[in-house]
Each structure stands twice: as structure tokens, then as C-alpha cells.
N, C-alpha and C positions, 0 to 999 in steps of 0.2 A: 609658250613652252611646247617643246616637241611632244607629239602624242606618244604616250606610253612612258615618258620620263617621270621620275619621281622628284618632287620638290625637295630641295635641300635648304630652303630658307630657315633660319633659326626658329625653333618652336613649332615646326610643321611635321617633323618626323623623328621617331625614336628607333634605335636599333638595339635588339636584344642579342647577345652572343654568349653562348654557354657550350662547353664541351663535356659530354658525359664520358666518364672513364669506363671502359669495358674490360673486365678482367675476370676470367674464370679458368679453372684448372680441369684437365682431363687426367684422371688418376686410375691407375690399374689397382683393382681391388678384388682379387680372386676369392671365391667362396664368400660372397657378399652377405649371404643370409645366415652365416654362422654368427651367433650372438657375441662371440669373442672379437668379431670384426666390427669396428665402430664407425666404419666409413659412411654408412647410411645416415648416421646421426652426427656426422662431423660438422654439419652446418646447422646453426640454430640452437634453441634451448632444448634440453633433454628432460631435466627434472620437472615433472608435472606437465610436460609438453604434449603437443598433439601433432599428428601428421595426416594429411589428406593424401591417400596413395592410390593412384590409378594403375591397375595391373592388367596386362593383356590376358584374355581368358585362357589361352593355351599355356601361358606362363603360370597362371594361377593353378591349372591342373597339375603341373609338375612341382610347383614350389609354394603353393598357397599356404599350406600348413606351416612351412618353415618361415614364411613371411609373417604370419600371425604370431608364431612363437618368438620371432626376433623382437618385435615391438613389445610383446608382453614381458619378455626377459628384461627389457630396459625400462619398464614402467611407463611406456609412452602410449597414450590413447590414439589408436589409428583407425581411420575410416578407410576401409579397403573397397574400392569401387572397381568391379570388373568391366573390361572394355573389349568388345569384339574387334579384333584387328582386321587389317585389310583395307584396301582403297574404298570399298563401299561404306566404311565407317568414317570416312574423312568428310563429314558433312556438318552443316550448320545445326542440324538437329542433335548430332552427337555432341557437338561443342556445347549447346545449350543444356543438354542433359547433365553434363559434368558440372557446368556452372550452377545448376539448380542443387545438385548434390553438395557442392562446395558451400553454397550459401546456407545450406541446412546444417553445416558442420563448421561452426565458426573457428577460424584460426587467427592467430596474431598476424598482423600485416607484414612484419619484417623478420621474425625469428622462428617461424614455424613453416618451413618451405614445403610446397607441394612436391611430391615424388612421383615421377612418371617412369614405370617399369614396363618396357615392351619395345615393339619395333618402331620403325620410322614414322608410320602413320600415327601411332599413339603419342610419340614424343612431339610430333608436329601439332596435334590437336591440343594436347595438354600444355604445350608451350604457349599456344594462342590463348588458352584459358588463363594461364598465369599472367600473360601480358595485358589481358583485358579486364580481369577481375580487380576491382578496387584500383584501377589504373596501374596495375602491376604489383604482383606479389612474387617472391623468390621461388624458384623451382630447381629441382635436381633431376637430371636424366640418367636412367639406367638402361642402355640399349641391350636388348636380348636377341636381336637378329644380327646377322653379319651386315646387312644393309645399314641397320642403325649404327652398328659398331664403327664402321669406316666412313659413313657418309652422313646420314640424316641427323645424328646426334652431335656431330662435331662442330657445326656452325651455329648461327643464332636465328636462322629463319624458322618461322612457324607458319602454319596455314591450314586452311580447309578448302575443299573443292566447292565451287558455287556456279550455278547456272551452266552446268555441263563444261566447266573449265577447271582445269587442275590448278590448285593453289591460288585461286582468284582472290580469296580473302586471306589476309595474314598480316604479320608484322615481323619486326626484328626484335627478339626478346632473348637476351643472353641468359643462360642458366647460371646458378651459383657454382655448379660443379657437374662434371660428367664422370660417372663411375663405371669403369670398364672391367667386367668380369667375363673373361673369355670362356670360363667353364660353362656359362649359360648357353653357349653355342652348341654344346654337346647334343642337346635334344632336338635341334633343328632338323626338319626333313631335308633331304638332299636338295630338293628344288629350291628351298629357301637359302641354303648354303650357296648354291650356284647363282641365285638372284643377287646376292651381295658381291660375288665374284665379278659380276658384270661392271660394277662400279670401280673395282680395283683395276680391271682391264682398262677402263676409261683413263685412269690416271697413268697407267703404264704406257699406253700408246701415245698420249698427248704431251707427257712431261717427264717420264722417268724410264729410260731404257733399262736401267739396272733392275728396276722392279719388274719390267717385262721379262728380263732374263731369268729372274728368280721364279716367276710363274712358269716359264718354260721348263726350268730345271726340277722344280718340286711342287708346282701347283696342283697337279693331279693327286699326289699323295696327301697334300694338305687338305684338299677338298674331301678326300676319303676319310681323313681324320677329323673333320669338322674344325680344322685349324687348332687342334690341341697339340700338335707336334711342334718342335722347335723351329723348323723351317717356316711353318705356318704362322707362328708367333712373330717371326722376323718380317714376314710379308705384311701382317697386320700393322705392325709398328711403322713400317716404311710407308704404307698407304695413309695411315693417319697423319704422320709427319708431313707428307707431301700435300695432303688436303689442307692442313693448317697453314702451310707456307703460302698456298694460294689464297686462302680466305682471310687470314689475319690482316693483310694490308688493305683489304677492301670489304670489311665486314658488312657494310651497309650498301654495297653494290653501287657506289658512286661511279666507279668505272664499269661500264657494261661489256667490255671485252674481257671475258673470263674463260680461262682454259677449262675450268670445271664445268662449263656448259657444253663441253663436248659430249655428244650423245643425248643432249637435252633440247634439240630443236625439233626434229621430226617425231620424237617419241611422245610429245604431248597429245597430238592427234590420235596416235595409236592407243594410248592409254584411255583417252576419252571414249573411243569407240569400242575398244576390246577389253574394258576394265575387268570383266569376269573371266577372261581367258589369259590376260597378260599381267604378270607381276612388273613392278616398276623396272627392275633391272633387265628383265627380258625385253621390255620396250626400248630401254636404253641401248641394249646390244644391237637390236635391229637398226637403230639410228646410227650407232657407231659404224656398222658395216656399210650402210648406205653412204655415210660421210667418207669412209675410207675409199670407196670406189669413185666418189666424186673427186677426191684428192688424187687418186691414181690417174683419172681421166685428165687432170690438169697438170700432170707431171710432177706433183708434189710428193708422191709416194711411189717407190719403185715396185716393179713386179715382185721382186724378192721379198721386200718388206710386207707387201700385201699378203703374199703367201704365208709369211710367218704369223701374221695376225690371224688369218683364217685357220692356220694349222694349230695355233694356241687355243682358239675357240673349240676346235674339235678335240684336242688333247685333254682339255678340261671337262669334257663331257657335256658341253652346252649344245643344245639343239634348237637354234632360232627358227621360228615358224615363218618363213618367207611368204607363205600364202596370205598372211595378214597385211602385207604391204600393198598399198593402193596409191597410185600416183596422185589422184585428186586429194585424197586424205592427207598425204604427206606434204603436198605442196601447200594446202590450206594451213597446215600446222606451221610451216615456215612463214607464211604471211602473218599469222597470229603472233609469232615470235618477233616479227618486225615491230609491231606495236609495243610489245613488252620491252624491246631493246631500243626504244626511242627513235624509231624511224629507219634503222639500218638492220641488215641481216645479222651482222657480227657472228657468223657461224664459224666455230673453231674447226679447222681441218688439220690433220697431221702433215707435217713437213718432214718426212722421214720418221723413224721411230724416236719418240721422246722429245719432239719439237712441234711447234704449232704456228700457224698463221690464221688470220681472221678474214673470211671472205664476205663481201657485200654484194656480190654480183652472180650468185648461183642462179641458174635459170632452170625452167621447168624441164627442158630437154635433158640436162645433166641428171636431174633426179630420176626421170623416166628411164634413162639408159642404165643407171645404177640398179634400179629396181628390176629391170628386165634381166640384167646379168645375174642377180641373186635368184630370181624365181626360175631361171633356166639353168642354174647350176654352173654358170660360166664365170663366177666372181673371181676366183683365184687363179684362173687359167692364164 
């Protein structure tokens, strides 16, 4: 028998085949903590029920009493666990701390879902808790940051950072439901609003020119209004719909050429080194701009379209810190992504506005040239 071949003689092999159905809803639920709004308890048992609720500390400061009152009004016993948001909390220790709290507050395995209320870091960590505790218990996501609203909470990936690598441990664990309350974005600091905008820019540049045009027309006003205005609501809806169109056919990333990985090649190294200075979206934006200049150098992106991208970044009030770009760091990040993407670069590059190609032959010289143009202020010239 040829080496590596599997015997197919009768009685020597068995095949198991099963398809898991993945189905969850993203539901708009404004004023979520009003006791008259039943969305938080729309999954699982209510009468005599319990809920294990992990809440971002900043959200708890603004809404903690309302959350307590909500569950009390419905006669639900809730264990409220505060969580310090931010990338520094995306650790194995934080994951284990939550697991210990959960194990001390027994819940039914199927009809008392965990509720995660917070930003993308929190929903990633709590999703990993849900996927690993008792080999999977249901959970509900309530994103409270713009980043979580349009990106982190939309898909089924969970994860924690490990060994100085971002999201090195994790799983695919679908939520029961994602509850979208845009009013929770009102209290976001401007920097965190802009952090989420970077992910919207990602989608606009790589797949949706109409979204790009909406950002050009009213993005600055929507940022100022923390996306509470009508135009901002339209931008959020289009971004979520676009993200789902990309994710749904490829939830488990069987196909490794993914448009949504635009901005997520060089950013990994930047976040690992500058985690205390860079938010996720800020690192993604630096990656986007490096990638755009690589694309321009290859003739994929015109001078005019490049200028529009840099003009939009400026119009929205984003101020990327190009001094953080380092050729060695950025190149090493690309090499790491090659391992993650099964031996090929698979780097999404814009081909004009709203379209994409995947590159497997980016070289160090191209990266160095793009960084030099950014650090010397020649990017959009």
C-alpha cells in the first residue's frame, strides 16, 4: 500500500459525517435595558431562571443599575461579573477568572444563556468561555462599542491572546442571538467611535464603493453624532449587511482568501508590540494604508482613488501614527500570517475602490517603500 494511503478494506475503517446547523439572529433592540423590552430574555427560560452576565466595567458605570433593575423586574437571578475591557484583558487568566465565576454560579446547560455586554474583547473572551464550558453553553452578545457593533460581534469567532500572539487560542462558537442597541454608542469616547470607523472603512474600500461614498458624504457628521443620526444608522446597517455577506458562506474559514482580512495582515505585529498605544482599529487603519500603497505601486489602485482614501481618513478625523510603522515588524507580521493562511500570503489588496484581489508575492521592498512614503508624508502625492 502506498505510504500515507488509508486502507479501504471492509471492516478496517469507519467514516463519521455530521453537519451542524448554524443559525443565529442579529436583532435591533434599542433601549435594551428598559424592563418593557424583553429582548435580553428572548432566549431561554425566564420564570425562576438565572443569567450569568459579563459586563464591561465602563458600561457598568453608565448602565449598571439599569441592568440590575432589569433582571430584578423580571424575577431573574443574575450574577453580574464586571470585566476590564481592552486588549490587555484578552488573556488566558481573564478567561479562567470568568470560568471560575461561572462554575460558582450553576446555570442550566441549554436554557440559561450567558450574556456578554461589552466591546469586541469582552465578546471574544466570553464567547470562548461559552464554547469551552461544559463543551458549549449558549450565549448572547450585546456589543456596546462601534467596533463590536459592526465587526467583532457579527461573526462566530472567539479567542484570547496567547504567547504574545493575538487570538492564538480560540474557537468558532455561534451565539444564540446578537442584540444591537445603537443607543449604547452614545457614551463612547470619540477615540473609540473612530476605532470602529476603521473597520467600516475596511469594508468600504475592499468591497463596497457605495458605503465609501456614504462615508464621504456624511461620515464626519455621523462620527460627531456617535452614529445616532439617520445617516449614521444607514452606514451601520450597510456595514453589518456587508460583513454578513462575506462571513456567512465561510463561517469556519474553510476558504482562506477572505476580503474581510483586508487590514489584518500587518496589523497583528503592530498590536502585539504597541498594544498599550494602539486600539485594534487604529492598527487596522495603518495596515489598510500600507496595503493601499502596495496596491498603488502595483497599478491596482489609481492615484485618484488613493487620494480619495487618504482624504476620507482625514475628513473623518482619523490621525494614524505612522511613526509606529517599522519595516522589520511589519514584514515579520506578514510571515506569521503566511502560517495562519496555510502557506500563502493571501493578502487582500484593493483593485480600485470596492473591489479586491489577493496577492501571494508581496516582497519586503514593496512594504518598505510604502512605509517610507507614509512616514515621509508622500503617501497621497
